[in-house]
C-alpha positions in Angstrom: -4.1 -24.2 -14.1 -3.1 -27.2 -15.8 0.3 -29.2 -16.2 2.7 -30.3 -18.6 4.2 -34.3 -17.6 7.6 -35.2 -19.1 5.7 -38.4 -20.5 2.5 -39.2 -21.5 2.4 -42.0 -21.5 1.7 -42.2 -17.7 -1.8 -41.6 -18.1 -2.5 -45.2 -19.0 -1.2 -47.2 -15.8 -3.8 -45.6 -12.7 -1.8 -46.9 -10.4 1.0 -44.8 -11.2 1.4 -41.5 -9.3 1.6 -39.2 -11.9 3.9 -35.9 -11.2 4.0 -33.4 -13.9 7.1 -31.8 -14.5 6.0 -28.3 -14.9 2.4 -26.2 -14.4 0.7 -23.8 -16.8 -0.8 -21.2 -14.6 -3.7 -19.9 -16.7 -4.7 -16.5 -14.8 -8.2 -14.6 -16.0 -9.5 -15.4 -19.4 -10.6 -13.1 -22.1 -10.4 -9.7 -20.3 -8.6 -6.7 -22.1 -5.5 -5.0 -20.4 -5.4 -7.1 -17.5 -2.0 -5.4 -17.4 -3.7 -2.7 -15.2 -4.9 -5.2 -12.6 -1.8 -6.1 -12.1 0.0 -2.8 -11.8 -2.9 -2.3 -8.9 -1.5 -5.2 -7.1 1.7 -4.2 -7.5 0.7 -0.7 -5.7 -1.0 -2.5 -3.2 1.9 -4.7 -2.2 3.7 -1.6 -2.0 1.6 0.1 0.5 1.0 -2.9 2.2 5.1 -3.7 2.9 5.8 0.0 3.6 2.6 -0.2 5.7 3.6 -3.1 7.9 7.4 -2.3 7.6 6.7 1.1 9.3 4.3 -0.9 12.2 7.4 -3.1 13.1 9.9 -0.8 13.0 7.9 1.6 15.6 7.1 -1.5 18.1 10.8 -2.2 18.1 12.0 1.2 18.8 9.4 2.5 21.7 10.1 0.9 24.3 6.3 1.6 26.1 5.0 -0.5 23.0 6.5 -3.7 24.3 3.7 -4.8 25.7 2.4 -8.4 25.8 -0.5 -7.1 22.9 1.5 -5.8 20.9 3.6 -8.8 20.8 0.7 -10.1 18.1 0.7 -7.0 16.5 4.5 -7.6 15.6 3.7 -10.7 14.5 0.6 -9.8 12.1 2.3 -6.9 10.9 5.4 -9.8 9.9 2.7 -12.3 8.5 1.4 -9.9 6.7 4.7 -8.8 5.0 5.5 -12.2 4.5 2.5 -13.6 3.0 2.5 -11.0 0.5 5.8 -10.8 -0.7 5.4 -14.8 -1.1 3.1 -14.1 -3.4 2.8 -11.3 -5.2 6.2 -10.7 -7.0 6.2 -14.3 -8.5 2.5 -13.5 -9.6 3.3 -10.3 -11.0 6.5 -12.3 -13.2 4.2 -14.7 -14.0 1.7 -12.5 -15.8 3.4 -9.2 -16.4 6.2 -11.1 -18.2 4.2 -13.9 -19.4 6.5 -16.8 -17.5 4.0 -18.8 -16.7 5.2 -22.2 -16.4 6.3 -23.5 -12.6 8.2 -26.7 -11.9 6.2 -28.7 -9.8 9.0 -28.5 -6.5 8.6 -24.5 -7.2 4.8 -25.1 -7.0 4.5 -27.1 -3.6 7.2 -24.5 -2.3 5.2 -21.0 -3.0 1.8 -23.5 -2.2 3.9 -23.9 1.3 4.7 -20.7 2.3 1.8 -18.9 0.6 -0.6 -21.2 2.9 1.9 -20.8 5.9 1.6 -17.2 6.3 -2.2 -16.9 5.2 -3.0 -19.7 8.2 -0.4 -17.5 10.6 -2.2 -14.7 9.4 -5.9 -16.6 10.8 -4.2 -17.6 13.9 -2.8 -14.1 14.8 -6.4 -12.6 14.2 -7.4 -15.3 16.7 -4.4 -14.3 19.0 -5.4 -11.0 19.2 -9.1 -12.0 19.4 -8.3 -13.5 22.9 -6.6 -10.4 24.1 -10.0 -8.2 23.3 -11.7 -11.6 24.8 -9.3 -11.2 28.0 -10.0 -7.2 28.1 -13.7 -7.4 27.7 -14.4 -10.2 29.9 -11.8 -9.6 32.9 -10.6 -6.0 32.5 -8.9 -6.0 36.2 -6.9 -9.4 35.4 -5.7 -8.4 31.9 -2.2 -7.6 33.4 -2.0 -11.2 35.0 -3.4 -13.4 32.2 -1.9 -11.5 29.1 1.9 -11.3 29.8 4.6 -11.6 27.4 5.5 -15.1 28.4 1.9 -16.2 27.0 2.1 -14.2 24.3 5.1 -15.5 23.4 4.3 -19.1 24.0 0.7 -18.8 22.2 2.3 -17.0 19.1 5.1 -20.0 19.2 2.4 -22.4 19.5 0.3 -20.9 16.4 3.8 -20.9 14.1 4.7 -24.5 14.9 1.4 -25.5 14.4 0.7 -23.4 11.3 4.2 -24.8 9.9 3.1 -28.5 10.9 -0.5 -28.6 9.6 0.9 -26.8 6.2 3.9 -29.0 5.7 1.6 -32.3 6.3 -0.9 -30.9 3.2 2.3 -30.1 1.5 3.4 -33.4 1.7 -0.1 -35.4 1.5 -0.2 -33.6 -2.2 2.9 -35.4 -3.2 0.6 -38.7 -2.7 -1.9 -37.3 -5.1 -1.9 -38.1 -9.3 -2.3 -35.0 -11.4 -4.4 -36.0 -14.3 -6.6 -33.5 -16.6 -9.9 -34.6 -14.8 -12.0 -30.7 -14.1 -18.6 -5.3 24.1 -18.5 -4.2 20.5 -16.3 -0.6 20.4 -13.1 -2.4 21.9 -13.9 -5.1 19.2 -15.4 -3.5 15.8 -11.4 -3.0 14.3 -10.8 -6.3 15.0 -14.1 -7.7 13.8 -13.3 -5.7 10.7 -10.4 -7.6 9.9 -12.3 -10.8 10.5 -14.5 -10.3 8.1 -12.5 -8.2 5.6 -10.7 -12.0 5.6 -12.9 -14.5 5.7 -16.5 -13.7 4.2 -14.8 -13.2 0.4 -13.2 -16.4 0.9 -16.2 -18.1 2.3 -18.7 -16.6 -0.2 -16.0 -18.0 -3.1 -15.5 -21.0 -2.4 -19.3 -22.0 -1.0 -20.6 -20.0 -4.2 -17.9 -21.0 -6.9 -21.0 -22.7 -8.6 -22.5 -19.5 -9.6 -19.6 -17.3 -9.4 -17.8 -16.5 -13.0 -14.5 -17.3 -12.9 -12.7 -14.1 -13.5 -14.8 -12.8 -10.5 -13.5 -16.0 -8.5 -9.8 -14.9 -9.1 -10.4 -11.1 -9.0 -12.2 -11.7 -5.6 -9.2 -14.8 -4.2 -6.1 -12.8 -4.9 -7.8 -9.0 -3.7 -8.6 -11.1 -0.2 -4.9 -12.0 -0.5 -3.2 -8.7 -1.1 -5.7 -6.0 0.4 -6.3 -7.6 4.6 -2.3 -7.0 5.0 -2.5 -3.7 3.3 -5.6 -2.8 5.6 -4.1 -4.4 8.6 -1.8 -1.6 9.4 -4.7 1.3 9.1 -7.4 -0.7 10.6 -6.2 -2.5 13.5 -2.4 -0.3 14.3 -3.3 3.0 13.1 -6.3 3.3 15.1 -5.1 2.2 18.4 -4.4 5.7 20.5 -1.0 4.7 22.5 0.5 3.3 18.8 -0.7 6.4 17.0 1.0 8.9 20.3 4.5 6.7 19.5 4.2 7.0 16.4 3.8 10.8 16.2 6.5 11.1 18.8 8.9 8.8 16.7 8.2 10.8 13.7 9.1 14.7 15.5 12.2 13.3 17.0 13.6 12.5 13.6 12.3 15.6 12.0 13.5 17.2 14.9 17.1 15.7 14.0 16.8 16.5 10.4 16.3 20.2 11.6 19.6 20.4 13.5 22.2 21.4 11.1 25.6 21.2 12.5 27.5 24.6 12.4 31.1 24.4 10.3 33.8 26.9 10.8 35.3 29.0 8.5 
């Protein structure tokens, strides 16, 4: 990513905070037919949007799913939808339509929302880890410990802390000067999600010196869009009670559509 400043002479004064008017997002380098990759990201985004919206709709409409655990599951689906929406449409607009200039303020705004929802995905996984920990270690006291109140407090605190953390980071960025310098079964689903979310990112940053630039871009972009798509499949749809609720909801909707009103002649 490079930048375009409004005043090139600003670089002469090292004490001046340089805030470029625009950044140019360079993207992939020397890979032919990359438009197909962005089309693929578009399909992943649509599947993620549909899957997580369906999860939220079923949880909202079925009273049997109004349990403390599903407060966190609903919050995870919401963060997934918002995180994908904050990133993918702008990414597609940039590279499919060659609009790769982004203003300084737009860049900071996008940075805030993308990292806010990525942070919330991490916090949601942590909250669901707490839920599974209590279920394993204190099964008889589970419903006393994991209550609606405790889950709302945890998710509310997570949102507040995430907003504070990311907003602080973005505000600190504005002070930088930019230059041209270069019990396994019950946890299986959760562990899979944690591995999908954290391992690619950690490998990319720890081994950045030996991983080619294009491979790093592909890895990080897939890390941003694949977990929101897989979360409804791996975590939610493997839960028996959710599957039963979804089946009841779909069969009920199907029965309503099958009833054709008889009109008098």
